[in-house]
BANU-840161 format. One line per 3 residues: number of its first residue (from 1); their letters; for each residue x, y, z of C-alpha. Coordinates in steps of 0.2 Angstrom, whole numbers. Layout:
<recs>
NUM	A	X,Y,Z ~ ...;
</recs>
This chain:
<recs>
1	MAP	162,213,-32 ~ 150,208,-17 ~ 156,194,-5;
4	QQT	149,176,-9 ~ 134,172,0 ~ 134,156,10;
7	STE	120,143,8 ~ 111,148,23 ~ 111,167,16;
10	IPL	103,161,-1 ~ 85,159,0 ~ 77,141,-5;
13	LVQ	67,142,-21 ~ 56,127,-12 ~ 51,126,6;
16	GLT	38,115,13 ~ 23,119,24 ~ 26,118,43;
19	FEE	14,110,53 ~ 5,126,58 ~ 2,130,39;
22	MPV	-7,112,37 ~ -24,116,46 ~ -39,103,48;
25	GQI	-48,104,33 ~ -35,110,20 ~ -36,101,4;
28	FRT	-26,100,-12 ~ -23,88,-26 ~ -7,83,-36;
31	ARR	-2,82,-54 ~ -8,67,-63 ~ 4,52,-69;
34	TIT	-1,38,-81 ~ 6,21,-75 ~ 15,12,-88;
37	ETD	20,-6,-92 ~ 37,-2,-88 ~ 32,4,-71;
40	LVN	24,-12,-68 ~ 38,-23,-74 ~ 51,-12,-65;
43	FVT	41,-14,-48 ~ 36,-31,-49 ~ 54,-36,-51;
46	WGG	61,-24,-40 ~ 50,-29,-26 ~ 48,-47,-30;
49	FTE	30,-48,-33 ~ 30,-63,-44 ~ 12,-66,-42;
52	PLF	5,-72,-59 ~ -10,-59,-55 ~ 4,-46,-61;
55	WDA	15,-57,-73 ~ 2,-66,-83 ~ -13,-56,-92;
58	SHA	-23,-73,-95 ~ -22,-76,-76 ~ -28,-60,-71;
61	ADG	-41,-60,-85 ~ -48,-78,-78 ~ -50,-67,-61;
64	GYT	-61,-56,-71 ~ -49,-42,-73 ~ -50,-32,-89;
67	GRL	-31,-26,-92 ~ -13,-27,-85 ~ -17,-27,-66;
70	VPG	-5,-16,-55 ~ -1,-19,-37 ~ -8,-9,-24;
73	GLT	10,-6,-17 ~ 13,2,-33 ~ -2,13,-34;
76	YCI	3,19,-17 ~ 22,23,-22 ~ 16,33,-36;
79	AEG	3,43,-26 ~ 16,46,-11 ~ 28,51,-25;
82	LVL	16,63,-32 ~ 12,71,-15 ~ 30,73,-12;
85	QTN	33,82,-30 ~ 21,94,-23 ~ 36,100,-12;
88	VLH	22,101,2 ~ 35,92,15 ~ 51,99,6;
91	GTG	62,102,20 ~ 49,101,33 ~ 45,82,35;
94	LAF	54,74,50 ~ 45,57,51 ~ 32,45,44;
97	LHM	24,38,59 ~ 10,27,54 ~ -3,24,40;
100	DLD	-18,14,36 ~ -22,10,18 ~ -37,2,9;
103	MLG	-38,-3,-11 ~ -55,2,-16 ~ -54,-3,-34;
106	PVY	-42,-10,-48 ~ -29,0,-55 ~ -21,-6,-73;
109	VGD	-8,0,-84 ~ -13,14,-94 ~ -23,22,-80;
112	TVY	-19,40,-75 ~ -19,43,-56 ~ -18,59,-44;
115	AVV	-20,61,-26 ~ -32,72,-16 ~ -24,77,1;
118	ETT	-35,83,15 ~ -27,87,32 ~ -39,78,45;
121	GCR	-28,82,61 ~ -15,93,66 ~ -7,96,83;
124	PSS	9,100,92 ~ 20,86,96 ~ 28,83,114;
127	KPG	43,90,107 ~ 44,109,104 ~ 45,114,85;
130	RGV	36,98,80 ~ 19,94,75 ~ 10,78,72;
133	VTS	-1,80,55 ~ -13,67,50 ~ -20,66,32;
136	RIT	-33,58,21 ~ -25,54,3 ~ -37,48,-10;
139	VRN	-29,42,-27 ~ -42,43,-41 ~ -41,36,-59;
142	QRD	-43,46,-75 ~ -63,43,-72 ~ -61,51,-55;
145	ADV	-65,35,-47 ~ -57,32,-29 ~ -45,17,-31;
148	LVY	-35,18,-16 ~ -36,29,1 ~ -22,30,15;
151	TPV	-20,40,30 ~ -3,44,35 ~ 3,52,51;
154	RLI	19,63,50 ~ 30,72,61 ~ 31,90,53;
157	RGR	44,104,58 ~ 36,119,66 ~ 40,138,63;
160	DYE	51,138,78 ~ 59,121,75 ~ 77,120,80;
163	APA	89,105,73 ~ 96,96,88 ~ 115,101,93;
166	PS	127,89,85 ~ 133,77,98;
</recs>
């Protein structure tokens, strides 16, 4: 019987990209996800978004909205979750440094969203083995209409990353 392998000897099934593998211009899309009434109620309750715009369908209708309006924060969270589910950052992401975010259109319960991720900047950081990657993430609905765009700046491990020694 062969000796048992340790966790460092067994290859990972999923490994995220290093910053060197994220060149400017790289583009991909995520899977799609339909936003449900349960998503809305859980997010609004959990986050304290007790605005009538999200709780009261008639109030939203009086504002010209044609369905159960979803907060932009929920749309962002779902999009970021879809990005992470691609495993592009699995084990390589080190920090979320900055972000700009713009809402481009309403999102309603029942809409199906996905994200298009494009690398817009990539450079080594001041510390070896790390890089700073900027991307433009456009969230689209089932009609391929852009509804939200955000531009995260992340610190990502490089090929030669070495974990800091324990203190």
